[in-house]
C-alpha positions as CSV (number, residue, x, y, z in Angstrom):
1,M,0.0,0.0,0.0
2,W,1.3,3.4,-1.0
3,L,0.6,5.0,2.4
4,E,2.6,2.4,4.1
5,L,5.4,2.7,1.6
6,A,5.5,6.5,2.1
7,S,6.1,6.3,5.8
8,P,9.4,7.5,7.1
9,N,10.6,4.0,8.1
10,T,10.5,2.7,4.5
11,Q,13.6,2.0,2.4
12,V,11.9,2.2,-1.1
13,I,14.8,3.5,-3.2
14,E,12.8,3.8,-6.5
15,V,10.2,6.0,-4.8
16,Y,12.8,8.3,-3.3
17,R,14.6,8.5,-6.6
18,A,11.4,9.4,-8.4
19,M,10.6,12.0,-5.8
20,D,14.2,13.4,-6.2
21,V,13.6,13.8,-10.0
22,V,10.3,15.6,-9.3
23,L,11.8,18.0,-6.7
24,K,14.8,18.8,-9.0
25,A,12.5,19.5,-11.9
26,L,10.3,21.7,-9.9
27,S,13.2,23.6,-8.3
28,S,14.8,24.2,-11.8
29,G,11.7,26.1,-12.9
30,E,10.7,23.5,-15.5
31,S,7.0,23.8,-16.2
32,T,6.5,20.1,-16.8
33,L,7.9,17.0,-15.2
34,P,9.8,14.4,-17.1
35,K,7.6,11.9,-18.9
36,A,9.1,9.0,-16.8
37,V,7.5,10.6,-13.7
38,A,4.1,10.8,-15.4
39,V,4.4,7.2,-16.4
40,R,5.2,6.2,-12.8
41,L,2.2,8.1,-11.4
42,V,-0.1,6.4,-13.8
43,H,1.4,3.1,-12.9
44,W,0.9,3.8,-9.1
45,D,-2.7,4.9,-9.7
46,E,-3.4,1.7,-11.6
47,L,-1.9,-0.5,-8.9
48,L,-3.8,1.3,-6.2
49,A,-7.1,1.2,-8.1
50,G,-6.7,-2.5,-8.6
51,E,-5.9,-3.0,-4.9
52,L,-8.7,-0.8,-3.6
53,G,-11.3,-1.4,-6.4
54,D,-12.0,2.3,-6.7
55,A,-10.1,4.8,-8.8
56,D,-11.2,7.9,-6.8
57,Q,-10.2,6.3,-3.5
58,A,-6.9,5.3,-5.1
59,L,-6.2,8.8,-6.1
60,V,-6.9,10.1,-2.6
61,V,-4.6,7.5,-1.2
62,R,-1.8,8.3,-3.6
63,L,-2.0,12.0,-3.0
64,V,-2.0,11.5,0.8
65,G,1.0,9.2,0.3
66,D,2.8,11.8,-1.8
67,G,2.3,14.3,1.1
68,L,3.6,11.8,3.6
69,L,6.7,11.1,1.5
70,L,7.3,14.8,1.0
71,N,7.1,15.3,4.8
72,A,9.6,12.5,5.4
73,I,12.0,13.9,2.8
74,S,11.8,17.4,4.2
75,G,12.6,16.2,7.7
76,T,9.2,16.4,9.2
77,P,7.9,12.9,9.1
78,L,4.7,11.8,10.8
79,A,5.1,9.3,13.6
80,Q,4.4,5.7,12.5
81,E,1.3,5.6,14.8
82,R,-0.1,8.5,12.9
83,V,0.6,6.9,9.5
84,T,-1.1,3.7,10.7
85,A,-4.1,5.7,11.8
86,L,-4.3,7.4,8.4
87,V,-4.1,4.1,6.6
88,D,-6.9,2.7,8.8
89,H,-9.0,5.8,8.2
90,L,-8.6,5.9,4.4
91,V,-8.5,2.1,3.8
92,P,-10.4,0.2,6.5
93,R,-9.2,-3.4,6.7
94,P,-11.7,-6.2,6.7
95,R,-12.2,-7.6,10.2
């Protein structure tokens, strides 16, 4: 799940590299991101939609995950308990 991957305790090198590309592109003043980033976002959206069964919910989850990752990269990560609470709120697990 993207929200769990975006938590500060995760060692997902590909995600961090993709985010680095995004941040460098934005800081350089480029008006568009590299095509590879767009391809990755579409891929994440498809994976999440398949897992959750709802494209809108998948988009919300990805966008929240993007924010969690940005917080972690910027040195202001949320505590793991808070990430777990967000995951449970956005994607209730079957009991």
